[in-house]
CHARMM-style PDB file with segment names, atoms N, HN, CA, C and O in Angstrom:
ATOM      1  N   UNK     1       0.685  -1.210  -0.053  1.00  0.00      PROA
ATOM      2  CA  UNK     1       0.179   0.134  -0.289  1.00  0.00      PROA
ATOM      3  C   UNK     1       0.970   1.211  -0.071  1.00  0.00      PROA
ATOM      4  O   UNK     1       0.639   2.231  -0.676  1.00  0.00      PROA
ATOM      5  N   UNK     2       1.896   1.264   0.608  1.00  0.00      PROA
ATOM      6  HN  UNK     2       2.164   0.436   1.099  1.00  0.00      PROA
ATOM      7  CA  UNK     2       2.666   2.399   0.709  1.00  0.00      PROA
ATOM      8  C   UNK     2       3.611   2.694  -0.649  1.00  0.00      PROA
ATOM      9  O   UNK     2       3.801   3.866  -0.974  1.00  0.00      PROA
ATOM     10  N   UNK     3       4.016   1.940  -1.190  1.00  0.00      PROA
ATOM     11  HN  UNK     3       3.861   0.987  -0.927  1.00  0.00      PROA
ATOM     12  CA  UNK     3       4.223   1.943  -2.482  1.00  0.00      PROA
ATOM     13  C   UNK     3       3.242   2.234  -3.497  1.00  0.00      PROA
ATOM     14  O   UNK     3       3.583   2.717  -4.577  1.00  0.00      PROA
ATOM     15  N   UNK     4       2.290   2.024  -3.273  1.00  0.00      PROA
ATOM     16  HN  UNK     4       2.013   1.632  -2.396  1.00  0.00      PROA
ATOM     17  CA  UNK     4       1.125   2.301  -4.227  1.00  0.00      PROA
ATOM     18  C   UNK     4       0.692   3.708  -4.147  1.00  0.00      PROA
ATOM     19  O   UNK     4       0.134   4.255  -5.098  1.00  0.00      PROA
ATOM     20  N   UNK     5       0.972   4.395  -2.866  1.00  0.00      PROA
ATOM     21  HN  UNK     5       1.425   3.950  -2.093  1.00  0.00      PROA
ATOM     22  CA  UNK     5       0.670   5.682  -2.478  1.00  0.00      PROA
ATOM     23  C   UNK     5       1.798   6.675  -2.401  1.00  0.00      PROA
ATOM     24  O   UNK     5       1.746   7.740  -1.786  1.00  0.00      PROA
ATOM     25  N   UNK     6       2.963   6.156  -3.180  1.00  0.00      PROA
ATOM     26  HN  UNK     6       3.005   5.290  -3.679  1.00  0.00      PROA
ATOM     27  CA  UNK     6       4.227   6.629  -3.863  1.00  0.00      PROA
ATOM     28  C   UNK     6       5.312   6.724  -2.837  1.00  0.00      PROA
ATOM     29  O   UNK     6       6.087   7.671  -2.972  1.00  0.00      PROA
ATOM     30  N   UNK     7       5.505   5.891  -1.815  1.00  0.00      PROA
ATOM     31  HN  UNK     7       4.876   5.121  -1.706  1.00  0.00      PROA
ATOM     32  CA  UNK     7       6.726   5.686  -1.339  1.00  0.00      PROA
ATOM     33  C   UNK     7       7.635   4.481  -2.002  1.00  0.00      PROA
ATOM     34  O   UNK     7       7.147   3.449  -2.464  1.00  0.00      PROA
ATOM     35  N   UNK     8       8.834   4.745  -1.974  1.00  0.00      PROA
ATOM     36  HN  UNK     8       9.230   5.583  -1.599  1.00  0.00      PROA
ATOM     37  CA  UNK     8       9.719   3.797  -2.646  1.00  0.00      PROA
ATOM     38  C   UNK     8      10.809   2.773  -1.312  1.00  0.00      PROA
ATOM     39  O   UNK     8      11.376   3.247  -0.328  1.00  0.00      PROA
ATOM     40  N   UNK     9      10.788   1.533  -1.701  1.00  0.00      PROA
ATOM     41  HN  UNK     9      10.327   1.148  -2.501  1.00  0.00      PROA
ATOM     42  CA  UNK     9      11.450   0.426  -0.922  1.00  0.00      PROA
ATOM     43  C   UNK     9      13.184   0.853  -0.928  1.00  0.00      PROA
ATOM     44  O   UNK     9      13.782   1.104  -1.974  1.00  0.00      PROA
ATOM     45  N   UNK    10      13.720   0.872   0.202  1.00  0.00      PROA
ATOM     46  HN  UNK    10      13.234   0.669   1.052  1.00  0.00      PROA
ATOM     47  CA  UNK    10      15.225   1.476   0.054  1.00  0.00      PROA
ATOM     48  C   UNK    10      16.005   0.430   0.934  1.00  0.00      PROA
ATOM     49  O   UNK    10      17.198   0.611   1.182  1.00  0.00      PROA
ATOM     50  N   UNK    11      15.434  -0.483   1.325  1.00  0.00      PROA
ATOM     51  HN  UNK    11      14.466  -0.630   1.123  1.00  0.00      PROA
ATOM     52  CA  UNK    11      16.251  -1.550   1.899  1.00  0.00      PROA
ATOM     53  C   UNK    11      15.368  -2.403   3.088  1.00  0.00      PROA
ATOM     54  O   UNK    11      14.188  -2.123   3.295  1.00  0.00      PROA
ATOM     55  N   UNK    12      15.909  -3.222   3.665  1.00  0.00      PROA
ATOM     56  HN  UNK    12      16.868  -3.450   3.497  1.00  0.00      PROA
ATOM     57  CA  UNK    12      14.924  -4.438   4.441  1.00  0.00      PROA
ATOM     58  C   UNK    12      16.005  -4.392   5.624  1.00  0.00      PROA
ATOM     59  O   UNK    12      17.217  -4.194   5.540  1.00  0.00      PROA
ATOM     60  N   UNK    13      14.999  -4.699   7.051  1.00  0.00      PROA
ATOM     61  HN  UNK    13      14.015  -4.860   7.119  1.00  0.00      PROA
ATOM     62  CA  UNK    13      16.114  -4.866   8.058  1.00  0.00      PROA
ATOM     63  C   UNK    13      15.457  -6.131   8.828  1.00  0.00      PROA
ATOM     64  O   UNK    13      14.373  -6.652   8.568  1.00  0.00      PROA
ATOM     65  N   UNK    14      16.557  -6.568  10.036  1.00  0.00      PROA
ATOM     66  HN  UNK    14      17.438  -6.144  10.247  1.00  0.00      PROA
ATOM     67  CA  UNK    14      15.952  -7.819  10.583  1.00  0.00      PROA
ATOM     68  C   UNK    14      16.369  -7.855  11.872  1.00  0.00      PROA
ATOM     69  O   UNK    14      17.555  -7.555  12.003  1.00  0.00      PROA
ATOM     70  N   UNK    15      15.571  -8.222  13.233  1.00  0.00      PROA
ATOM     71  HN  UNK    15      14.607  -8.466  13.127  1.00  0.00      PROA
ATOM     72  CA  UNK    15      15.724  -8.108  14.406  1.00  0.00      PROA
ATOM     73  C   UNK    15      15.158  -9.352  14.895  1.00  0.00      PROA
ATOM     74  O   UNK    15      14.507 -10.270  14.396  1.00  0.00      PROA
ATOM     75  N   UNK    16      15.785  -8.979  16.431  1.00  0.00      PROA
ATOM     76  HN  UNK    16      16.314  -8.233  16.837  1.00  0.00      PROA
ATOM     77  CA  UNK    16      15.220 -10.457  17.143  1.00  0.00      PROA
ATOM     78  C   UNK    16      16.264 -11.330  16.748  1.00  0.00      PROA
ATOM     79  O   UNK    16      15.739 -12.406  16.462  1.00  0.00      PROA
ATOM     80  N   UNK    17      17.573 -11.384  16.585  1.00  0.00      PROA
ATOM     81  HN  UNK    17      17.999 -10.510  16.817  1.00  0.00      PROA
ATOM     82  CA  UNK    17      17.852 -12.527  15.756  1.00  0.00      PROA
ATOM     83  C   UNK    17      18.688 -13.702  16.862  1.00  0.00      PROA
ATOM     84  O   UNK    17      18.941 -14.874  16.583  1.00  0.00      PROA
ATOM     85  N   UNK    18      18.957 -13.101  17.954  1.00  0.00      PROA
ATOM     86  HN  UNK    18      18.751 -12.149  18.181  1.00  0.00      PROA
ATOM     87  CA  UNK    18      19.781 -13.996  18.970  1.00  0.00      PROA
ATOM     88  C   UNK    18      18.808 -14.917  19.809  1.00  0.00      PROA
ATOM     89  O   UNK    18      17.665 -14.555  20.089  1.00  0.00      PROA
ATOM     90  N   UNK    19      19.258 -15.947  20.131  1.00  0.00      PROA
ATOM     91  HN  UNK    19      20.186 -16.242  19.904  1.00  0.00      PROA
ATOM     92  CA  UNK    19      18.345 -17.007  20.697  1.00  0.00      PROA
ATOM     93  C   UNK    19      17.830 -16.336  22.290  1.00  0.00      PROA
ATOM     94  O   UNK    19      16.831 -16.873  22.769  1.00  0.00      PROA
ATOM     95  N   UNK    20      18.370 -15.388  22.965  1.00  0.00      PROA
ATOM     96  HN  UNK    20      19.181 -14.952  22.577  1.00  0.00      PROA
ATOM     97  CA  UNK    20      18.055 -14.984  24.157  1.00  0.00      PROA
ATOM     98  C   UNK    20      16.760 -14.051  23.780  1.00  0.00      PROA
ATOM     99  O   UNK    20      15.652 -14.129  24.311  1.00  0.00      PROA
ATOM    100  N   UNK    21      17.145 -13.178  22.771  1.00  0.00      PROA
ATOM    101  HN  UNK    21      18.045 -13.115  22.339  1.00  0.00      PROA
ATOM    102  CA  UNK    21      15.974 -12.322  22.473  1.00  0.00      PROA
ATOM    103  C   UNK    21      14.743 -13.061  22.217  1.00  0.00      PROA
ATOM    104  O   UNK    21      13.786 -12.964  22.985  1.00  0.00      PROA
ATOM    105  N   UNK    22      14.722 -13.772  21.210  1.00  0.00      PROA
ATOM    106  HN  UNK    22      15.500 -13.852  20.586  1.00  0.00      PROA
ATOM    107  CA  UNK    22      13.578 -14.733  20.644  1.00  0.00      PROA
ATOM    108  C   UNK    22      12.816 -15.959  22.081  1.00  0.00      PROA
ATOM    109  O   UNK    22      11.762 -16.577  22.227  1.00  0.00      PROA
ATOM    110  N   UNK    23      13.578 -15.848  22.548  1.00  0.00      PROA
ATOM    111  HN  UNK    23      14.435 -15.346  22.429  1.00  0.00      PROA
ATOM    112  CA  UNK    23      13.413 -16.637  23.681  1.00  0.00      PROA
ATOM    113  C   UNK    23      12.564 -15.677  25.012  1.00  0.00      PROA
ATOM    114  O   UNK    23      11.558 -16.050  25.614  1.00  0.00      PROA
ATOM    115  N   UNK    24      13.375 -14.282  25.235  1.00  0.00      PROA
ATOM    116  HN  UNK    24      14.192 -13.979  24.746  1.00  0.00      PROA
ATOM    117  CA  UNK    24      12.716 -13.440  26.178  1.00  0.00      PROA
ATOM    118  C   UNK    24      11.114 -12.926  25.453  1.00  0.00      PROA
ATOM    119  O   UNK    24      10.190 -12.636  26.214  1.00  0.00      PROA
ATOM    120  N   UNK    25      10.962 -12.870  24.153  1.00  0.00      PROA
ATOM    121  HN  UNK    25      11.713 -13.106  23.536  1.00  0.00      PROA
ATOM    122  CA  UNK    25       9.790 -12.406  23.749  1.00  0.00      PROA
ATOM    123  C   UNK    25       8.640 -13.779  23.558  1.00  0.00      PROA
ATOM    124  O   UNK    25       7.424 -13.643  23.424  1.00  0.00      PROA
ATOM    125  N   UNK    26       9.284 -14.912  23.583  1.00  0.00      PROA
ATOM    126  HN  UNK    26      10.272 -15.023  23.692  1.00  0.00      PROA
ATOM    127  CA  UNK    26       8.444 -16.009  22.919  1.00  0.00      PROA
ATOM    128  C   UNK    26       8.081 -15.957  21.653  1.00  0.00      PROA
ATOM    129  O   UNK    26       6.908 -15.963  21.280  1.00  0.00      PROA
ATOM    130  N   UNK    27       9.204 -15.895  20.815  1.00  0.00      PROA
ATOM    131  HN  UNK    27      10.157 -15.890  21.118  1.00  0.00      PROA
ATOM    132  CA  UNK    27       9.302 -16.110  19.618  1.00  0.00      PROA
ATOM    133  C   UNK    27       9.957 -17.139  18.928  1.00  0.00      PROA
ATOM    134  O   UNK    27      11.058 -17.538  19.308  1.00  0.00      PROA
ATOM    135  N   UNK    28       9.358 -17.630  17.902  1.00  0.00      PROA
ATOM    136  HN  UNK    28       8.463 -17.306  17.593  1.00  0.00      PROA
ATOM    137  CA  UNK    28      10.042 -19.330  16.815  1.00  0.00      PROA
ATOM    138  C   UNK    28      11.179 -18.294  16.374  1.00  0.00      PROA
ATOM    139  O   UNK    28      12.115 -18.981  16.782  1.00  0.00      PROA
ATOM    140  N   UNK    29      11.767 -17.226  15.879  1.00  0.00      PROA
ATOM    141  HN  UNK    29      11.006 -16.667  15.547  1.00  0.00      PROA
ATOM    142  CA  UNK    29      12.502 -17.026  15.228  1.00  0.00      PROA
ATOM    143  C   UNK    29      12.497 -15.379  14.824  1.00  0.00      PROA
ATOM    144  O   UNK    29      11.603 -14.642  15.242  1.00  0.00      PROA
ATOM    145  N   UNK    30      13.316 -15.014  14.185  1.00  0.00      PROA
ATOM    146  HN  UNK    30      14.041 -15.613  13.846  1.00  0.00      PROA
ATOM    147  CA  UNK    30      13.536 -13.416  13.955  1.00  0.00      PROA
ATOM    148  C   UNK    30      12.659 -12.869  13.421  1.00  0.00      PROA
ATOM    149  O   UNK    30      11.786 -13.589  12.937  1.00  0.00      PROA
ATOM    150  N   UNK    31      12.528 -11.385  13.291  1.00  0.00      PROA
ATOM    151  HN  UNK    31      13.237 -10.800  13.685  1.00  0.00      PROA
ATOM    152  CA  UNK    31      11.747 -10.503  12.524  1.00  0.00      PROA
ATOM    153  C   UNK    31      12.010  -9.754  11.390  1.00  0.00      PROA
ATOM    154  O   UNK    31      13.138  -9.263  11.436  1.00  0.00      PROA
ATOM    155  N   UNK    32      11.268  -9.433  10.200  1.00  0.00      PROA
ATOM    156  HN  UNK    32      10.352  -9.832  10.162  1.00  0.00      PROA
ATOM    157  CA  UNK    32      12.079  -8.528   9.243  1.00  0.00      PROA
ATOM    158  C   UNK    32      10.757  -7.530   9.027  1.00  0.00      PROA
ATOM    159  O   UNK    32       9.541  -7.691   9.131  1.00  0.00      PROA
ATOM    160  N   UNK    33      11.652  -6.389   8.664  1.00  0.00      PROA
ATOM    161  HN  UNK    33      12.639  -6.258   8.580  1.00  0.00      PROA
ATOM    162  CA  UNK    33      10.897  -4.981   8.103  1.00  0.00      PROA
ATOM    163  C   UNK    33      11.348  -4.592   6.724  1.00  0.00      PROA
ATOM    164  O   UNK    33      12.339  -5.064   6.167  1.00  0.00      PROA
ATOM    165  N   UNK    34      10.203  -3.323   6.011  1.00  0.00      PROA
ATOM    166  HN  UNK    34       9.398  -2.940   6.463  1.00  0.00      PROA
ATOM    167  CA  UNK    34      10.850  -3.001   5.140  1.00  0.00      PROA
ATOM    168  C   UNK    34      11.131  -1.664   5.685  1.00  0.00      PROA
ATOM    169  O   UNK    34      10.723  -1.174   6.738  1.00  0.00      PROA
ATOM    170  N   UNK    35      12.047  -1.063   4.612  1.00  0.00      PROA
ATOM    171  HN  UNK    35      12.379  -1.462   3.757  1.00  0.00      PROA
ATOM    172  CA  UNK    35      12.554   0.299   5.023  1.00  0.00      PROA
ATOM    173  C   UNK    35      11.993   1.245   4.035  1.00  0.00      PROA
ATOM    174  O   UNK    35      12.255   0.856   2.897  1.00  0.00      PROA
ATOM    175  N   UNK    36      11.404   2.201   4.051  1.00  0.00      PROA
ATOM    176  HN  UNK    36      11.191   2.518   4.976  1.00  0.00      PROA
ATOM    177  CA  UNK    36      10.860   3.313   2.947  1.00  0.00      PROA
ATOM    178  C   UNK    36      11.553   4.527   3.122  1.00  0.00      PROA
ATOM    179  O   UNK    36      11.829   5.065   4.194  1.00  0.00      PROA
ATOM    180  N   UNK    37      11.889   5.030   1.647  1.00  0.00      PROA
ATOM    181  HN  UNK    37      11.664   4.593   0.776  1.00  0.00      PROA
ATOM    182  CA  UNK    37      12.103   6.413   1.744  1.00  0.00      PROA
ATOM    183  C   UNK    37      12.403   7.457   2.824  1.00  0.00      PROA
ATOM    184  O   UNK    37      13.401   7.977   3.322  1.00  0.00      PROA
ATOM    185  N   UNK    38      11.087   7.517   2.949  1.00  0.00      PROA
ATOM    186  HN  UNK    38      10.276   7.094   2.544  1.00  0.00      PROA
ATOM    187  CA  UNK    38      10.241   8.555   3.775  1.00  0.00      PROA
ATOM    188  C   UNK    38      10.857   8.117   5.475  1.00  0.00      PROA
ATOM    189  O   UNK    38      10.528   8.878   6.385  1.00  0.00      PROA
ATOM    190  N   UNK    39      11.566   7.120   5.744  1.00  0.00      PROA
ATOM    191  HN  UNK    39      11.833   6.502   5.005  1.00  0.00      PROA
ATOM    192  CA  UNK    39      12.173   6.739   7.084  1.00  0.00      PROA
ATOM    193  C   UNK    39      13.521   6.993   7.093  1.00  0.00      PROA
ATOM    194  O   UNK    39      14.152   6.944   8.149  1.00  0.00      PROA
ATOM    195  N   UNK    40      14.069   7.273   5.982  1.00  0.00      PROA
ATOM    196  HN  UNK    40      13.556   7.312   5.124  1.00  0.00      PROA
ATOM    197  CA  UNK    40      15.498   7.663   5.977  1.00  0.00      PROA
ATOM    198  C   UNK    40      15.838   9.186   6.592  1.00  0.00      PROA
ATOM    199  O   UNK    40      15.293  10.174   6.099  1.00  0.00      PROA
ATOM    200  N   UNK    41      16.640   9.280   7.538  1.00  0.00      PROA
ATOM    201  HN  UNK    41      17.083   8.477   7.938  1.00  0.00      PROA
ATOM    202  CA  UNK    41      16.904  10.413   8.036  1.00  0.00      PROA
ATOM    203  C   UNK    41      18.736  10.735   7.929  1.00  0.00      PROA
ATOM    204  O   UNK    41      19.672   9.954   8.102  1.00  0.00      PROA
ATOM    205  N   UNK    42      18.730  12.012   7.621  1.00  0.00      PROA
ATOM    206  HN  UNK    42      17.970  12.646   7.480  1.00  0.00      PROA
ATOM    207  CA  UNK    42      20.310  12.707   7.484  1.00  0.00      PROA
ATOM    208  C   UNK    42      20.857  12.807   9.030  1.00  0.00      PROA
ATOM    209  O   UNK    42      20.244  13.004  10.078  1.00  0.00      PROA
ATOM    210  N   UNK    43      21.813  12.660   8.845  1.00  0.00      PROA
ATOM    211  HN  UNK    43      22.311  12.500   7.993  1.00  0.00      PROA
ATOM    212  CA  UNK    43      22.472  13.057  10.262  1.00  0.00      PROA
ATOM    213  C   UNK    43      22.078  14.137  11.369  1.00  0.00      PROA
ATOM    214  O   UNK    43      21.320  15.011  10.949  1.00  0.00      PROA
ATOM    215  N   UNK    44      22.390  14.216  12.475  1.00  0.00      PROA
ATOM    216  HN  UNK    44      23.006  13.505  12.816  1.00  0.00      PROA
ATOM    217  CA  UNK    44      21.929  15.444  13.337  1.00  0.00      PROA
ATOM    218  C   UNK    44      20.390  15.830  13.136  1.00  0.00      PROA
ATOM    219  O   UNK    44      20.000  16.952  13.459  1.00  0.00      PROA
ATOM    220  N   UNK    45      19.698  15.067  12.703  1.00  0.00      PROA
ATOM    221  HN  UNK    45      20.014  14.155  12.441  1.00  0.00      PROA
ATOM    222  CA  UNK    45      18.122  15.270  12.614  1.00  0.00      PROA
ATOM    223  C   UNK    45      17.632  15.436  14.182  1.00  0.00      PROA
ATOM    224  O   UNK    45      18.291  14.934  15.093  1.00  0.00      PROA
ATOM    225  N   UNK    46      16.788  15.955  14.348  1.00  0.00      PROA
ATOM    226  HN  UNK    46      16.252  16.362  13.609  1.00  0.00      PROA
ATOM    227  CA  UNK    46      16.148  16.250  15.809  1.00  0.00      PROA
ATOM    228  C   UNK    46      14.636  15.640  15.656  1.00  0.00      PROA
ATOM    229  O   UNK    46      13.793  16.174  14.935  1.00  0.00      PROA
ATOM    230  N   UNK    47      14.405  14.503  16.392  1.00  0.00      PROA
ATOM    231  HN  UNK    47      15.090  14.069  16.977  1.00  0.00      PROA
ATOM    232  CA  UNK    47      12.962  13.986  16.456  1.00  0.00      PROA
ATOM    233  C   UNK    47      12.316  14.405  17.558  1.00  0.00      PROA
ATOM    234  O   UNK    47      12.963  14.624  18.582  1.00  0.00      PROA
ATOM    235  N   UNK    48      10.908  14.585  17.518  1.00  0.00      PROA
ATOM    236  HN  UNK    48      10.383  14.407  16.686  1.00  0.00      PROA
ATOM    237  CA  UNK    48      10.035  15.216  18.605  1.00  0.00      PROA
ATOM    238  C   UNK    48       9.661  13.708  19.151  1.00  0.00      PROA
ATOM    239  O   UNK    48       9.337  12.787  18.401  1.00  0.00      PROA
ATOM    240  N   UNK    49       9.741  13.630  20.296  1.00  0.00      PROA
ATOM    241  HN  UNK    49      10.005  14.378  20.905  1.00  0.00      PROA
ATOM    242  CA  UNK    49       9.172  12.100  20.848  1.00  0.00      PROA
ATOM    243  C   UNK    49       8.195  11.953  21.307  1.00  0.00      PROA
ATOM    244  O   UNK    49       7.848  10.955  21.938  1.00  0.00      PROA
ATOM    245  N   UNK    50       7.374  13.187  21.021  1.00  0.00      PROA
ATOM    246  HN  UNK    50       7.656  13.998  20.508  1.00  0.00      PROA
ATOM    247  CA  UNK    50       5.785  13.248  21.057  1.00  0.00      PROA
ATOM    248  C   UNK    50       4.832  12.515  20.219  1.00  0.00      PROA
ATOM    249  O   UNK    50       3.677  12.154  20.444  1.00  0.00      PROA
ATOM    250  N   UNK    51       5.942  12.323  18.734  1.00  0.00      PROA
ATOM    251  HN  UNK    51       6.880  12.616  18.552  1.00  0.00      PROA
ATOM    252  CA  UNK    51       5.469  11.817  17.763  1.00  0.00      PROA
ATOM    253  C   UNK    51       5.493  10.129  17.620  1.00  0.00      PROA
ATOM    254  O   UNK    51       5.166   9.376  16.703  1.00  0.00      PROA
ATOM    255  N   UNK    52       5.979   9.929  18.830  1.00  0.00      PROA
ATOM    256  HN  UNK    52       6.245  10.541  19.575  1.00  0.00      PROA
ATOM    257  CA  UNK    52       5.984   8.218  18.529  1.00  0.00      PROA
ATOM    258  C   UNK    52       4.966   7.673  19.778  1.00  0.00      PROA
ATOM    259  O   UNK    52       4.555   8.381  20.697  1.00  0.00      PROA
ATOM    260  N   UNK    53       4.742   6.605  19.627  1.00  0.00      PROA
ATOM    261  HN  UNK    53       5.076   6.029  18.881  1.00  0.00      PROA
ATOM    262  CA  UNK    53       3.937   5.704  20.423  1.00  0.00      PROA
ATOM    263  C   UNK    53       5.120   4.843  20.968  1.00  0.00      PROA
ATOM    264  O   UNK    53       6.007   4.486  20.193  1.00  0.00      PROA
ATOM    265  N   UNK    54       5.151   4.447  22.505  1.00  0.00      PROA
ATOM    266  HN  UNK    54       4.430   4.737  23.135  1.00  0.00      PROA
ATOM    267  CA  UNK    54       6.050   3.671  23.209  1.00  0.00      PROA
ATOM    268  C   UNK    54       7.558   3.878  22.365  1.00  0.00      PROA
ATOM    269  O   UNK    54       7.943   2.920  21.695  1.00  0.00      PROA
ATOM    270  N   UNK    55       8.545   5.346  22.411  1.00  0.00      PROA
ATOM    271  HN  UNK    55       8.232   6.124  22.955  1.00  0.00      PROA
ATOM    272  CA  UNK    55       9.413   5.223  21.919  1.00  0.00      PROA
ATOM    273  C   UNK    55      10.393   4.476  22.565  1.00  0.00      PROA
ATOM    274  O   UNK    55      10.409   4.497  23.796  1.00  0.00      PROA
ATOM    275  N   UNK    56      11.156   3.866  21.994  1.00  0.00      PROA
ATOM    276  HN  UNK    56      11.143   3.849  20.994  1.00  0.00      PROA
ATOM    277  CA  UNK    56      12.372   2.951  22.371  1.00  0.00      PROA
ATOM    278  C   UNK    56      13.452   3.257  21.296  1.00  0.00      PROA
ATOM    279  O   UNK    56      13.161   3.466  20.118  1.00  0.00      PROA
ATOM    280  N   UNK    57      14.952   3.269  21.872  1.00  0.00      PROA
ATOM    281  HN  UNK    57      15.189   3.099  22.828  1.00  0.00      PROA
ATOM    282  CA  UNK    57      15.973   3.188  21.057  1.00  0.00      PROA
ATOM    283  C   UNK    57      16.832   1.816  20.961  1.00  0.00      PROA
ATOM    284  O   UNK    57      16.871   1.034  21.911  1.00  0.00      PROA
ATOM    285  N   UNK    58      17.498   1.588  19.775  1.00  0.00      PROA
ATOM    286  HN  UNK    58      17.466   2.223  19.003  1.00  0.00      PROA
ATOM    287  CA  UNK    58      17.934   0.262  19.437  1.00  0.00      PROA
ATOM    288  C   UNK    58      19.178   0.356  18.947  1.00  0.00      PROA
ATOM    289  O   UNK    58      19.146   1.064  17.941  1.00  0.00      PROA
ATOM    290  N   UNK    59      20.474  -0.100  19.234  1.00  0.00      PROA
ATOM    291  HN  UNK    59      20.500  -0.676  20.051  1.00  0.00      PROA
ATOM    292  CA  UNK    59      21.730   0.347  18.477  1.00  0.00      PROA
ATOM    293  C   UNK    59      21.533  -0.419  16.974  1.00  0.00      PROA
ATOM    294  O   UNK    59      21.371  -1.637  16.899  1.00  0.00      PROA
ATOM    295  N   UNK    60      21.565   0.360  15.942  1.00  0.00      PROA
ATOM    296  HN  UNK    60      21.697   1.349  16.004  1.00  0.00      PROA
ATOM    297  CA  UNK    60      21.396  -0.469  14.533  1.00  0.00      PROA
ATOM    298  C   UNK    60      22.632  -0.534  13.874  1.00  0.00      PROA
ATOM    299  O   UNK    60      23.508   0.187  14.351  1.00  0.00      PROA
ATOM    300  N   UNK    61      22.931  -1.226  12.882  1.00  0.00      PROA
ATOM    301  HN  UNK    61      22.219  -1.812  12.493  1.00  0.00      PROA
ATOM    302  CA  UNK    61      24.262  -1.400  12.150  1.00  0.00      PROA
ATOM    303  C   UNK    61      23.478  -1.247  10.622  1.00  0.00      PROA
ATOM    304  O   UNK    61      22.354  -1.697  10.398  1.00  0.00      PROA
ATOM    305  N   UNK    62      24.281  -0.548   9.680  1.00  0.00      PROA
ATOM    306  HN  UNK    62      25.193  -0.182   9.862  1.00  0.00      PROA
ATOM    307  CA  UNK    62      23.461  -0.237   8.266  1.00  0.00      PROA
ATOM    308  C   UNK    62      24.646  -0.594   7.384  1.00  0.00      PROA
ATOM    309  O   UNK    62      25.787  -0.142   7.483  1.00  0.00      PROA
ATOM    310  N   UNK    63      24.144  -1.570   6.415  1.00  0.00      PROA
ATOM    311  HN  UNK    63      23.218  -1.937   6.334  1.00  0.00      PROA
ATOM    312  CA  UNK    63      25.351  -1.895   5.227  1.00  0.00      PROA
ATOM    313  C   UNK    63      24.649  -1.501   4.147  1.00  0.00      PROA
ATOM    314  O   UNK    63      23.428  -1.655   4.124  1.00  0.00      PROA
ATOM    315  N   UNK    64      25.360  -0.915   3.057  1.00  0.00      PROA
ATOM    316  HN  UNK    64      26.352  -0.790   3.076  1.00  0.00      PROA
ATOM    317  CA  UNK    64      25.008  -0.806   1.817  1.00  0.00      PROA
ATOM    318  C   UNK    64      25.626  -1.389   0.839  1.00  0.00      PROA
ATOM    319  O   UNK    64      26.855  -1.354   0.777  1.00  0.00      PROA
ATOM    320  N   UNK    65      24.935  -1.966  -0.008  1.00  0.00      PROA
ATOM    321  HN  UNK    65      23.936  -1.994   0.042  1.00  0.00      PROA
ATOM    322  CA  UNK    65      25.402  -2.601  -1.067  1.00  0.00      PROA
ATOM    323  C   UNK    65      25.047  -2.015  -2.478  1.00  0.00      PROA
ATOM    324  O   UNK    65      23.954  -1.470  -2.631  1.00  0.00      PROA
ATOM    325  N   UNK    66      25.871  -2.105  -3.435  1.00  0.00      PROA
ATOM    326  HN  UNK    66      26.759  -2.548  -3.312  1.00  0.00      PROA
ATOM    327  CA  UNK    66      25.921  -1.489  -4.630  1.00  0.00      PROA
ATOM    328  C   UNK    66      26.778  -0.820  -5.090  1.00  0.00      PROA
ATOM    329  O   UNK    66      27.925  -1.157  -4.796  1.00  0.00      PROA
ATOM    330  N   UNK    67      26.611   0.262  -5.897  1.00  0.00      PROA
ATOM    331  HN  UNK    67      25.679   0.536  -6.136  1.00  0.00      PROA
ATOM    332  CA  UNK    67      27.595   1.074  -6.786  1.00  0.00      PROA
ATOM    333  C   UNK    67      27.767   2.298  -5.702  1.00  0.00      PROA
ATOM    334  O   UNK    67      26.882   2.670  -4.931  1.00  0.00      PROA
ATOM    335  N   UNK    68      29.202   2.892  -5.811  1.00  0.00      PROA
ATOM    336  HN  UNK    68      29.921   2.590  -6.436  1.00  0.00      PROA
ATOM    337  CA  UNK    68      29.640   3.834  -4.943  1.00  0.00      PROA
ATOM    338  C   UNK    68      28.591   5.553  -6.049  1.00  0.00      PROA
ATOM    339  O   UNK    68      28.355   5.796  -7.232  1.00  0.00      PROA
ATOM    340  N   UNK    69      28.363   6.134  -4.929  1.00  0.00      PROA
ATOM    341  HN  UNK    69      28.554   5.936  -3.968  1.00  0.00      PROA
ATOM    342  CA  UNK    69      27.679   7.174  -5.632  1.00  0.00      PROA
ATOM    343  C   UNK    69      26.570   7.766  -5.149  1.00  0.00      PROA
ATOM    344  OT1 UNK    69      26.017   8.658  -5.792  1.00  0.00      PROA
TER     345      UNK     69
END
């Protein structure tokens, strides 16, 4: 639906990959998600915490594949 509304897929994410995390949350395996262009932020962006429900922070690692440029 988001693509039909004009957003573009820019990548994917995976979480809860460790056995400890999946056991903690009672999951049978990792979860995955899609990243859209409107979710990509530049460095030093300030977020309004009141714009989110149950806001939490998690350390992330990003890997970019493809040509330079």
